[in-house]
C-alpha positions, 0 to 999 in steps of 0.5 A: 364303904359303900361308895368304894363298893359302888365305884367298884362294881361300876354303879357310881363313877370314880372321883378323887374323893373315892381314888383317895379312899380306895389308894389306902384301902388297897395298901390296907391302910386307914385313910387319914379322914377316918383317924377319928381317935388315936390308933396305932401306926401299925393298924391296919384298914381291915383291922381298923374296920373290925374295931369300928364294928366291935364300937358300933356293936356296943352302942347298939347293945347298950341303946337297946338294953333299956338298962345300963346295969344290964349293959355293964353284967353283958360285957360293954367295953367302956374303955374301947368304946370311949377312949381306946387310948386312956383305956389302954394306959390305964391298964398298963 
């Protein structure tokens, strides 16, 4: 995202790579190379970014807790963190 912001602010020049990222983002689509795990086809780029942020925050909370039992009690969503598609199937 920083690269995209730098191009938009004029700090860096646009390349074919940045164009390949910004084109789907302008259409609120998730760039293909961001799809490391299965996501719904209807998921938009803003939704993906929010989901990714939640996952990073969970890892940070887990790592900084020092105690896995405290992390579990504090509401770490392990299903969403590790395998969201498996979690959804298991809870249906």
